[in-house]
C-alpha atoms as an extended CHARMM CRD file, in Angstrom:
* protein
*
       235  EXT
         1         1  UNK       CA             15.1150000000       13.1670000000       13.6280000000  PROA      1               0.0000000000
         2         2  UNK       CA             12.2390000000       10.7120000000       13.3500000000  PROA      2               0.0000000000
         3         3  UNK       CA             11.4660000000       10.9140000000        9.5700000000  PROA      3               0.0000000000
         4         4  UNK       CA             13.5270000000       12.1710000000        6.6150000000  PROA      4               0.0000000000
         5         5  UNK       CA             10.7460000000       12.4460000000        4.0460000000  PROA      5               0.0000000000
         6         6  UNK       CA              7.0910000000       12.8900000000        4.8990000000  PROA      6               0.0000000000
         7         7  UNK       CA              3.7630000000       13.0490000000        3.0920000000  PROA      7               0.0000000000
         8         8  UNK       CA              1.6100000000       15.5370000000        4.9820000000  PROA      8               0.0000000000
         9         9  UNK       CA             -2.1610000000       15.1530000000        4.4640000000  PROA      9               0.0000000000
        10        10  UNK       CA             -4.1290000000       18.2780000000        5.4180000000  PROA      10              0.0000000000
        11        11  UNK       CA             -7.8950000000       18.3910000000        5.5880000000  PROA      11              0.0000000000
        12        12  UNK       CA             -9.7480000000       20.9640000000        3.5750000000  PROA      12              0.0000000000
        13        13  UNK       CA            -12.2400000000       21.3560000000        6.4440000000  PROA      13              0.0000000000
        14        14  UNK       CA             -9.4680000000       22.4430000000        8.8100000000  PROA      14              0.0000000000
        15        15  UNK       CA             -8.6900000000       25.3200000000        6.4730000000  PROA      15              0.0000000000
        16        16  UNK       CA            -12.0670000000       26.8100000000        7.2700000000  PROA      16              0.0000000000
        17        17  UNK       CA            -10.7690000000       27.6280000000       10.7710000000  PROA      17              0.0000000000
        18        18  UNK       CA            -13.4010000000       29.5150000000       12.7690000000  PROA      18              0.0000000000
        19        19  UNK       CA            -15.4470000000       30.7430000000        9.8220000000  PROA      19              0.0000000000
        20        20  UNK       CA            -17.1960000000       27.5590000000        8.7250000000  PROA      20              0.0000000000
        21        21  UNK       CA            -16.4790000000       27.7990000000        4.9980000000  PROA      21              0.0000000000
        22        22  UNK       CA            -13.7540000000       28.7350000000        2.5260000000  PROA      22              0.0000000000
        23        23  UNK       CA            -10.1970000000       29.5360000000        3.6290000000  PROA      23              0.0000000000
        24        24  UNK       CA             -9.3620000000       31.1210000000        6.9740000000  PROA      24              0.0000000000
        25        25  UNK       CA             -6.2040000000       33.1050000000        6.4010000000  PROA      25              0.0000000000
        26        26  UNK       CA             -5.0860000000       32.8180000000        9.9980000000  PROA      26              0.0000000000
        27        27  UNK       CA             -5.2440000000       28.9930000000        9.8830000000  PROA      27              0.0000000000
        28        28  UNK       CA             -3.5240000000       28.9710000000        6.4580000000  PROA      28              0.0000000000
        29        29  UNK       CA             -0.6340000000       31.1060000000        7.7850000000  PROA      29              0.0000000000
        30        30  UNK       CA             -0.2890000000       28.9190000000       10.9090000000  PROA      30              0.0000000000
        31        31  UNK       CA              0.0610000000       25.8890000000        8.6320000000  PROA      31              0.0000000000
        32        32  UNK       CA              2.6470000000       27.6230000000        6.4210000000  PROA      32              0.0000000000
        33        33  UNK       CA              4.7170000000       28.6340000000        9.4920000000  PROA      33              0.0000000000
        34        34  UNK       CA              4.6480000000       25.0850000000       10.8530000000  PROA      34              0.0000000000
        35        35  UNK       CA              5.6260000000       23.5890000000        7.5030000000  PROA      35              0.0000000000
        36        36  UNK       CA              8.5490000000       26.0250000000        7.0870000000  PROA      36              0.0000000000
        37        37  UNK       CA              9.6800000000       25.2130000000       10.6170000000  PROA      37              0.0000000000
        38        38  UNK       CA              9.9540000000       21.5350000000        9.7230000000  PROA      38              0.0000000000
        39        39  UNK       CA             11.4970000000       22.1640000000        6.3040000000  PROA      39              0.0000000000
        40        40  UNK       CA             14.2190000000       24.2440000000        8.0740000000  PROA      40              0.0000000000
        41        41  UNK       CA             15.0220000000       21.0810000000       10.0870000000  PROA      41              0.0000000000
        42        42  UNK       CA             15.9480000000       19.3810000000        6.7640000000  PROA      42              0.0000000000
        43        43  UNK       CA             12.8040000000       17.2390000000        6.4720000000  PROA      43              0.0000000000
        44        44  UNK       CA             11.6610000000       16.6890000000        2.8220000000  PROA      44              0.0000000000
        45        45  UNK       CA              7.9180000000       17.4440000000        2.5670000000  PROA      45              0.0000000000
        46        46  UNK       CA              5.1810000000       16.4820000000        0.1160000000  PROA      46              0.0000000000
        47        47  UNK       CA              1.7040000000       17.7510000000        0.8270000000  PROA      47              0.0000000000
        48        48  UNK       CA             -1.8010000000       16.6920000000       -0.2210000000  PROA      48              0.0000000000
        49        49  UNK       CA             -4.6960000000       18.9550000000        0.8620000000  PROA      49              0.0000000000
        50        50  UNK       CA             -8.3520000000       18.0840000000        0.6870000000  PROA      50              0.0000000000
        51        51  UNK       CA            -11.0930000000       20.2750000000       -0.8580000000  PROA      51              0.0000000000
        52        52  UNK       CA            -13.9550000000       19.7700000000        1.5920000000  PROA      52              0.0000000000
        53        53  UNK       CA            -14.0160000000       23.4380000000        2.6440000000  PROA      53              0.0000000000
        54        54  UNK       CA            -14.9870000000       24.3540000000       -0.9240000000  PROA      54              0.0000000000
        55        55  UNK       CA            -16.6980000000       21.3530000000       -2.5690000000  PROA      55              0.0000000000
        56        56  UNK       CA            -16.9900000000       17.6370000000       -1.8720000000  PROA      56              0.0000000000
        57        57  UNK       CA            -17.8160000000       15.3670000000       -4.8210000000  PROA      57              0.0000000000
        58        58  UNK       CA            -19.7900000000       12.7920000000       -2.7830000000  PROA      58              0.0000000000
        59        59  UNK       CA            -22.0900000000       15.3490000000       -1.1790000000  PROA      59              0.0000000000
        60        60  UNK       CA            -22.4860000000       16.9750000000       -4.5920000000  PROA      60              0.0000000000
        61        61  UNK       CA            -23.6360000000       13.5950000000       -6.0040000000  PROA      61              0.0000000000
        62        62  UNK       CA            -26.1960000000       13.4560000000       -3.1850000000  PROA      62              0.0000000000
        63        63  UNK       CA            -27.5980000000       16.8010000000       -4.3800000000  PROA      63              0.0000000000
        64        64  UNK       CA            -28.0240000000       15.6290000000       -7.9740000000  PROA      64              0.0000000000
        65        65  UNK       CA            -24.5940000000       16.3690000000       -9.4910000000  PROA      65              0.0000000000
        66        66  UNK       CA            -23.1580000000       13.7410000000      -11.8010000000  PROA      66              0.0000000000
        67        67  UNK       CA            -20.6360000000       11.8530000000       -9.6500000000  PROA      67              0.0000000000
        68        68  UNK       CA            -17.7670000000       12.1380000000      -12.1680000000  PROA      68              0.0000000000
        69        69  UNK       CA            -18.3740000000       15.9020000000      -12.5950000000  PROA      69              0.0000000000
        70        70  UNK       CA            -18.7780000000       16.3170000000       -8.8510000000  PROA      70              0.0000000000
        71        71  UNK       CA            -15.4270000000       14.5980000000       -8.2110000000  PROA      71              0.0000000000
        72        72  UNK       CA            -13.8520000000       16.8160000000      -10.8840000000  PROA      72              0.0000000000
        73        73  UNK       CA            -15.2060000000       19.8570000000       -9.0370000000  PROA      73              0.0000000000
        74        74  UNK       CA            -13.6640000000       18.4560000000       -5.8690000000  PROA      74              0.0000000000
        75        75  UNK       CA            -10.3230000000       18.1010000000       -7.6780000000  PROA      75              0.0000000000
        76        76  UNK       CA            -10.5380000000       21.7690000000       -8.6650000000  PROA      76              0.0000000000
        77        77  UNK       CA            -11.2400000000       22.6410000000       -5.0020000000  PROA      77              0.0000000000
        78        78  UNK       CA             -7.9920000000       20.9720000000       -3.9550000000  PROA      78              0.0000000000
        79        79  UNK       CA             -6.1350000000       23.0390000000       -6.5810000000  PROA      79              0.0000000000
        80        80  UNK       CA             -7.5650000000       26.2580000000       -5.0830000000  PROA      80              0.0000000000
        81        81  UNK       CA             -6.3920000000       25.1700000000       -1.5950000000  PROA      81              0.0000000000
        82        82  UNK       CA             -2.9950000000       24.1730000000       -2.8820000000  PROA      82              0.0000000000
        83        83  UNK       CA             -2.4730000000       27.5440000000       -4.5670000000  PROA      83              0.0000000000
        84        84  UNK       CA             -3.5550000000       29.2540000000       -1.2740000000  PROA      84              0.0000000000
        85        85  UNK       CA             -1.0210000000       27.1640000000        0.6740000000  PROA      85              0.0000000000
        86        86  UNK       CA              1.6550000000       27.8080000000       -1.9470000000  PROA      86              0.0000000000
        87        87  UNK       CA              1.0710000000       31.5440000000       -1.6280000000  PROA      87              0.0000000000
        88        88  UNK       CA              1.2300000000       31.3630000000        2.2110000000  PROA      88              0.0000000000
        89        89  UNK       CA              4.4980000000       29.4270000000        1.9880000000  PROA      89              0.0000000000
        90        90  UNK       CA              5.8530000000       32.0380000000       -0.4070000000  PROA      90              0.0000000000
        91        91  UNK       CA              5.0740000000       34.7500000000        2.1140000000  PROA      91              0.0000000000
        92        92  UNK       CA              7.1110000000       33.0140000000        4.8800000000  PROA      92              0.0000000000
        93        93  UNK       CA             10.0200000000       32.4860000000        2.4630000000  PROA      93              0.0000000000
        94        94  UNK       CA              9.5580000000       28.7160000000        1.9100000000  PROA      94              0.0000000000
        95        95  UNK       CA             10.2000000000       27.6090000000       -1.6450000000  PROA      95              0.0000000000
        96        96  UNK       CA              7.5140000000       25.2840000000       -2.9420000000  PROA      96              0.0000000000
        97        97  UNK       CA              6.1040000000       23.7910000000       -6.1280000000  PROA      97              0.0000000000
        98        98  UNK       CA              2.4680000000       22.9780000000       -7.0120000000  PROA      98              0.0000000000
        99        99  UNK       CA              2.0930000000       19.7500000000       -9.0550000000  PROA      99              0.0000000000
       100       100  UNK       CA             -1.3100000000       18.8620000000      -10.4960000000  PROA      100             0.0000000000
       101       101  UNK       CA             -2.6480000000       15.3640000000      -11.3930000000  PROA      101             0.0000000000
       102       102  UNK       CA             -4.4590000000       16.9430000000      -14.3360000000  PROA      102             0.0000000000
       103       103  UNK       CA             -2.7080000000       19.1630000000      -16.8650000000  PROA      103             0.0000000000
       104       104  UNK       CA             -3.4000000000       22.7750000000      -16.0330000000  PROA      104             0.0000000000
       105       105  UNK       CA             -0.2090000000       24.7720000000      -16.7650000000  PROA      105             0.0000000000
       106       106  UNK       CA              0.5470000000       27.5310000000      -15.8640000000  PROA      106             0.0000000000
       107       107  UNK       CA             -1.4040000000       26.9400000000      -12.6050000000  PROA      107             0.0000000000
       108       108  UNK       CA              0.8870000000       24.0580000000      -11.6660000000  PROA      108             0.0000000000
       109       109  UNK       CA              3.2470000000       21.5940000000      -13.2750000000  PROA      109             0.0000000000
       110       110  UNK       CA              1.8850000000       18.2150000000      -14.4000000000  PROA      110             0.0000000000
       111       111  UNK       CA              2.7840000000       15.7090000000      -11.6590000000  PROA      111             0.0000000000
       112       112  UNK       CA              5.4440000000       13.0850000000      -11.9910000000  PROA      112             0.0000000000
       113       113  UNK       CA              7.2840000000       11.2160000000       -9.1980000000  PROA      113             0.0000000000
       114       114  UNK       CA             10.6830000000       12.3800000000      -10.4890000000  PROA      114             0.0000000000
       115       115  UNK       CA              9.7270000000       16.0550000000      -10.6880000000  PROA      115             0.0000000000
       116       116  UNK       CA              8.4410000000       15.7960000000       -7.0790000000  PROA      116             0.0000000000
       117       117  UNK       CA             11.5740000000       14.1110000000       -5.7740000000  PROA      117             0.0000000000
       118       118  UNK       CA             13.8580000000       16.5910000000       -7.6060000000  PROA      118             0.0000000000
       119       119  UNK       CA             11.9150000000       19.4950000000       -6.0410000000  PROA      119             0.0000000000
       120       120  UNK       CA             12.1610000000       17.9820000000       -2.5610000000  PROA      120             0.0000000000
       121       121  UNK       CA             15.8850000000       17.2750000000       -2.9910000000  PROA      121             0.0000000000
       122       122  UNK       CA             16.2990000000       21.0020000000       -3.7130000000  PROA      122             0.0000000000
       123       123  UNK       CA             14.6040000000       21.8450000000       -0.4700000000  PROA      123             0.0000000000
       124       124  UNK       CA             11.2640000000       22.7790000000       -2.0210000000  PROA      124             0.0000000000
       125       125  UNK       CA              7.9610000000       21.6810000000       -0.5260000000  PROA      125             0.0000000000
       126       126  UNK       CA              6.0170000000       19.7010000000       -3.1240000000  PROA      126             0.0000000000
       127       127  UNK       CA              2.2660000000       20.3100000000       -3.0880000000  PROA      127             0.0000000000
       128       128  UNK       CA              0.2580000000       17.6040000000       -4.8730000000  PROA      128             0.0000000000
       129       129  UNK       CA             -3.1670000000       18.7970000000       -6.0660000000  PROA      129             0.0000000000
       130       130  UNK       CA             -6.1750000000       17.4650000000       -8.0640000000  PROA      130             0.0000000000
       131       131  UNK       CA             -6.1430000000       14.1570000000       -6.1230000000  PROA      131             0.0000000000
       132       132  UNK       CA             -5.2880000000       11.1220000000       -8.3200000000  PROA      132             0.0000000000
       133       133  UNK       CA             -6.7770000000       12.8890000000      -11.3510000000  PROA      133             0.0000000000
       134       134  UNK       CA             -9.5260000000       10.2330000000      -11.5010000000  PROA      134             0.0000000000
       135       135  UNK       CA            -13.0800000000       10.2400000000      -10.1280000000  PROA      135             0.0000000000
       136       136  UNK       CA            -14.2330000000        7.8330000000       -7.3720000000  PROA      136             0.0000000000
       137       137  UNK       CA            -10.9230000000        8.2850000000       -5.4890000000  PROA      137             0.0000000000
       138       138  UNK       CA            -10.7060000000       10.4770000000       -2.3850000000  PROA      138             0.0000000000
       139       139  UNK       CA             -7.8350000000       12.7930000000       -1.4220000000  PROA      139             0.0000000000
       140       140  UNK       CA             -7.0070000000       10.1730000000        1.2220000000  PROA      140             0.0000000000
       141       141  UNK       CA             -6.3430000000        7.7410000000       -1.6120000000  PROA      141             0.0000000000
       142       142  UNK       CA             -4.4170000000       10.4890000000       -3.4320000000  PROA      142             0.0000000000
       143       143  UNK       CA             -2.2800000000       10.9040000000       -0.2820000000  PROA      143             0.0000000000
       144       144  UNK       CA             -1.6100000000        7.1730000000       -0.0590000000  PROA      144             0.0000000000
       145       145  UNK       CA             -0.6530000000        7.0170000000       -3.7230000000  PROA      145             0.0000000000
       146       146  UNK       CA              1.6660000000       10.0670000000       -3.5690000000  PROA      146             0.0000000000
       147       147  UNK       CA              3.1940000000        8.9650000000       -0.2840000000  PROA      147             0.0000000000
       148       148  UNK       CA              4.0480000000        5.5430000000       -1.7630000000  PROA      148             0.0000000000
       149       149  UNK       CA              5.3240000000        7.0330000000       -5.0520000000  PROA      149             0.0000000000
       150       150  UNK       CA              7.6710000000        9.5430000000       -3.4410000000  PROA      150             0.0000000000
       151       151  UNK       CA              8.8890000000        6.8200000000       -1.0320000000  PROA      151             0.0000000000
       152       152  UNK       CA              7.8840000000        8.7640000000        2.0590000000  PROA      152             0.0000000000
       153       153  UNK       CA              8.8550000000        7.3650000000        5.4680000000  PROA      153             0.0000000000
       154       154  UNK       CA              5.3630000000        8.1280000000        6.8480000000  PROA      154             0.0000000000
       155       155  UNK       CA              2.0980000000        9.7750000000        6.0300000000  PROA      155             0.0000000000
       156       156  UNK       CA              1.2930000000       12.4090000000        8.6440000000  PROA      156             0.0000000000
       157       157  UNK       CA             -2.4590000000       12.8860000000        8.6900000000  PROA      157             0.0000000000
       158       158  UNK       CA             -3.1610000000       16.2950000000       10.1910000000  PROA      158             0.0000000000
       159       159  UNK       CA             -6.7410000000       16.4280000000       11.4840000000  PROA      159             0.0000000000
       160       160  UNK       CA             -8.6300000000       18.3160000000       14.1800000000  PROA      160             0.0000000000
       161       161  UNK       CA             -8.5140000000       15.1910000000       16.4330000000  PROA      161             0.0000000000
       162       162  UNK       CA             -5.3700000000       14.1340000000       18.3000000000  PROA      162             0.0000000000
       163       163  UNK       CA             -5.3160000000       10.5690000000       17.0860000000  PROA      163             0.0000000000
       164       164  UNK       CA             -7.3790000000        7.4410000000       16.4580000000  PROA      164             0.0000000000
       165       165  UNK       CA            -10.1240000000        6.5900000000       18.9840000000  PROA      165             0.0000000000
       166       166  UNK       CA            -12.4150000000        3.6040000000       19.6000000000  PROA      166             0.0000000000
       167       167  UNK       CA            -15.2860000000        5.8670000000       18.4390000000  PROA      167             0.0000000000
       168       168  UNK       CA            -15.7120000000        9.5020000000       17.3250000000  PROA      168             0.0000000000
       169       169  UNK       CA            -14.5020000000       11.4860000000       20.4100000000  PROA      169             0.0000000000
       170       170  UNK       CA            -16.5520000000       14.5070000000       19.2320000000  PROA      170             0.0000000000
       171       171  UNK       CA            -19.7280000000       12.4040000000       19.5860000000  PROA      171             0.0000000000
       172       172  UNK       CA            -18.8370000000        9.7370000000       22.1850000000  PROA      172             0.0000000000
       173       173  UNK       CA            -17.3560000000       10.9280000000       25.4940000000  PROA      173             0.0000000000
       174       174  UNK       CA            -16.4050000000        7.3420000000       26.4460000000  PROA      174             0.0000000000
       175       175  UNK       CA            -14.1080000000        6.9410000000       23.3660000000  PROA      175             0.0000000000
       176       176  UNK       CA            -10.5320000000        6.0270000000       24.2090000000  PROA      176             0.0000000000
       177       177  UNK       CA             -7.4380000000        6.8180000000       22.1950000000  PROA      177             0.0000000000
       178       178  UNK       CA             -5.0040000000        4.2850000000       20.7030000000  PROA      178             0.0000000000
       179       179  UNK       CA             -1.2640000000        4.9060000000       21.0990000000  PROA      179             0.0000000000
       180       180  UNK       CA             -0.7140000000        2.7320000000       18.0950000000  PROA      180             0.0000000000
       181       181  UNK       CA             -2.8830000000        0.2990000000       16.0970000000  PROA      181             0.0000000000
       182       182  UNK       CA             -2.4980000000       -2.0500000000       13.1000000000  PROA      182             0.0000000000
       183       183  UNK       CA             -4.1550000000       -1.5220000000        9.7510000000  PROA      183             0.0000000000
       184       184  UNK       CA             -5.9820000000       -4.8200000000       10.1490000000  PROA      184             0.0000000000
       185       185  UNK       CA             -7.5160000000       -3.6850000000       13.4240000000  PROA      185             0.0000000000
       186       186  UNK       CA             -8.5300000000       -0.3800000000       11.8940000000  PROA      186             0.0000000000
       187       187  UNK       CA            -10.3140000000       -2.2480000000        9.0660000000  PROA      187             0.0000000000
       188       188  UNK       CA            -11.8970000000       -4.9070000000       11.3210000000  PROA      188             0.0000000000
       189       189  UNK       CA            -13.1560000000       -2.2870000000       13.8480000000  PROA      189             0.0000000000
       190       190  UNK       CA            -14.4380000000       -0.0790000000       10.9820000000  PROA      190             0.0000000000
       191       191  UNK       CA            -12.5410000000        2.9630000000       12.3120000000  PROA      191             0.0000000000
       192       192  UNK       CA            -12.7300000000        6.0090000000       10.1090000000  PROA      192             0.0000000000
       193       193  UNK       CA             -8.9970000000        6.7790000000        9.8270000000  PROA      193             0.0000000000
       194       194  UNK       CA             -9.1170000000        7.0050000000        6.0790000000  PROA      194             0.0000000000
       195       195  UNK       CA            -11.3710000000        5.3890000000        3.4820000000  PROA      195             0.0000000000
       196       196  UNK       CA            -10.7800000000        1.6500000000        2.9700000000  PROA      196             0.0000000000
       197       197  UNK       CA             -9.0440000000        2.0350000000       -0.4290000000  PROA      197             0.0000000000
       198       198  UNK       CA             -6.4430000000        4.4100000000        1.0510000000  PROA      198             0.0000000000
       199       199  UNK       CA             -5.9530000000        2.2240000000        4.1330000000  PROA      199             0.0000000000
       200       200  UNK       CA             -5.4580000000       -0.9180000000        2.0390000000  PROA      200             0.0000000000
       201       201  UNK       CA             -2.9070000000        0.8180000000       -0.1890000000  PROA      201             0.0000000000
       202       202  UNK       CA             -0.8680000000        1.9400000000        2.8410000000  PROA      202             0.0000000000
       203       203  UNK       CA             -1.1280000000       -1.5500000000        4.3410000000  PROA      203             0.0000000000
       204       204  UNK       CA             -0.0370000000       -3.3300000000        1.1330000000  PROA      204             0.0000000000
       205       205  UNK       CA              2.8780000000       -0.9130000000        0.5910000000  PROA      205             0.0000000000
       206       206  UNK       CA              3.9720000000       -0.6530000000        4.2520000000  PROA      206             0.0000000000
       207       207  UNK       CA              3.4420000000        3.1130000000        4.5150000000  PROA      207             0.0000000000
       208       208  UNK       CA              2.7240000000        3.9240000000        8.2080000000  PROA      208             0.0000000000
       209       209  UNK       CA              0.1890000000        6.6430000000        9.0090000000  PROA      209             0.0000000000
       210       210  UNK       CA              0.5700000000        9.0060000000       11.9630000000  PROA      210             0.0000000000
       211       211  UNK       CA             -2.6770000000       10.7730000000       12.9220000000  PROA      211             0.0000000000
       212       212  UNK       CA             -2.3560000000       13.9450000000       14.9670000000  PROA      212             0.0000000000
       213       213  UNK       CA             -4.0080000000       17.3240000000       15.5930000000  PROA      213             0.0000000000
       214       214  UNK       CA             -2.4610000000       19.7900000000       13.1080000000  PROA      214             0.0000000000
       215       215  UNK       CA             -4.6130000000       22.6690000000       14.3770000000  PROA      215             0.0000000000
       216       216  UNK       CA             -2.4800000000       23.0920000000       17.5140000000  PROA      216             0.0000000000
       217       217  UNK       CA              0.4450000000       25.2820000000       16.4730000000  PROA      217             0.0000000000
       218       218  UNK       CA              3.8040000000       23.5620000000       16.9260000000  PROA      218             0.0000000000
       219       219  UNK       CA              2.4010000000       20.0090000000       16.7420000000  PROA      219             0.0000000000
       220       220  UNK       CA              3.9960000000       19.2140000000       13.3680000000  PROA      220             0.0000000000
       221       221  UNK       CA              7.4720000000       19.9010000000       14.8070000000  PROA      221             0.0000000000
       222       222  UNK       CA              6.5640000000       17.8830000000       17.9520000000  PROA      222             0.0000000000
       223       223  UNK       CA              5.6940000000       14.8410000000       15.8380000000  PROA      223             0.0000000000
       224       224  UNK       CA              9.0090000000       15.0870000000       13.9520000000  PROA      224             0.0000000000
       225       225  UNK       CA             10.9100000000       15.4540000000       17.2310000000  PROA      225             0.0000000000
       226       226  UNK       CA              9.4040000000       12.1670000000       18.4050000000  PROA      226             0.0000000000
       227       227  UNK       CA              6.8040000000       13.3660000000       20.8870000000  PROA      227             0.0000000000
       228       228  UNK       CA              3.9570000000       10.8790000000       21.2430000000  PROA      228             0.0000000000
       229       229  UNK       CA              1.0380000000       13.1770000000       20.6000000000  PROA      229             0.0000000000
       230       230  UNK       CA             -1.0000000000       11.1170000000       18.1160000000  PROA      230             0.0000000000
       231       231  UNK       CA             -1.6120000000        7.5720000000       16.9330000000  PROA      231             0.0000000000
       232       232  UNK       CA              0.6270000000        5.4250000000       14.7140000000  PROA      232             0.0000000000
       233       233  UNK       CA             -1.1630000000        3.0810000000       12.2950000000  PROA      233             0.0000000000
       234       234  UNK       CA              1.1410000000        0.3840000000       10.9610000000  PROA      234             0.0000000000
       235       235  UNK       CA              1.4290000000       -3.2940000000        9.8060000000  PROA      235             0.0000000000
């Protein structure tokens, strides 16, 4: 098997599925099934899920929200998504634990690295919510931080695009895909893999990122079986 412990970053927008807002139950259940499939292979899984399907702090700030309060609303959005994913995992028989970066028992346990690793060692999926717990940091940065803390082998960034391209393939038909690319090249080309803080953290701590399309059912297992269906970002 390619990786023993992964940090899976899921986008909040992807959870909208076909409906354009909120949580599409069909997409949620597809994710839960894919995650259980990989957990059954013996892979230890930590998950960070964005909140963009519900609220995004930055766009809130653009509409007159205080940035700190906007980001806190975004953190709450990730908690809602994490609870939805936890419930979907329960329904397919996959044990899991929601850990929050801000104290909010009984909704989830207060995050610590050791609680997370203990849960994963027991075969539970650890879901990390509320970002880093601080404003001005994205869930990408939250993913980098959690991935480094739990000593993951890789961050798997599940998006609706099948890798990293020279330009946005949804806008530019001439964009070509990278098989693999270094962090330095991502930064120098200004490619939008993750925000620059998250990318720099992964680069400094040698955490590779694998970008792939999570919305195609079965792709998560394909990545872990070594199929080259995305882009590897590395030092």
